[in-house]
N, C-alpha and C positions, 0 to 999 in steps of 0.2 A: 655820295651823290645819288646812287641808285635808291637808297632808302628814302631820301627826300622825295624822289619822284613817286615812290610807292605811297608815301604819306599824302602827297598831293592827290593822287588818284583815289585813295581811301576817303579823303575829305570830300572830294567831288562826288564820289558814289553815295556818301552819306547825305550830302546836300540834295542829290537827285531823289533819293528815297524819301526824304522829308517833303520835298515838293510834290511827289506823287501821292504821299499820304494826305497832304493838304488838298490836292485835286480830288482825291477820292471822297473827301469829307464835304466837298462843295455840292450843294443842292443843284446848282446850275449845271454842273457836270453830269449829274444823274439824269436830269431832264434832257440834256443834249444827247447823252448816251442812249437813252430810251427812244429818242426821236430818230437817231441815226442807226445805231447798231441793232436794235430790236427788230425793226422791219427786215433787215438783211437776214437775221437769224430765222425769223418766221418764214421768209420766202425760201431759204435753203432747206429748212426742215419740211416745208410743204413739198418741195421737190423730192426730198428723201423718202417721203411717205409712198412714193411710187418708184422706189429704188429698183424693183424688178424690171422696170421698163427702161432703165438707164443703162448705157454702155458702161463697162467697168471703168474706163478711164474718166468718164464724166462723174461717175459715182465717187471715185477716189478724190477727184478735184473738189467736189462739193463737200465731202467729209473734211478734207483739209481746210477748206474755206471756213466751215463752221468752227473747226478747232481753232483756227487763227483768230477769228472774230471774238470768240469766247475768251480766249487767252488774253487778247489785247485789251478788251473792254471790261472784262469781269474778273477772270481768274488771277490776273497779274496783281490786282489790288488786294485780293485775299491773301497773297503771299507776303505782303509787306509787313 
């Protein structure tokens, strides 16, 4: 019974990866991503250009936000 559950999970994971690969190949996704994620990254990076003026906690938060957006919209698809 446990093996069957593992097989179901493996099949579901494979299906999700296939769907993500299809999403990554879609031109509409790239346009949407560049419209939504790119301005966020540009804004955060502009803020980070003045990192010496930011408090440490704000700096860490902005760096984590940049990392999250890049991972979610760009890097994750490179790993597929």
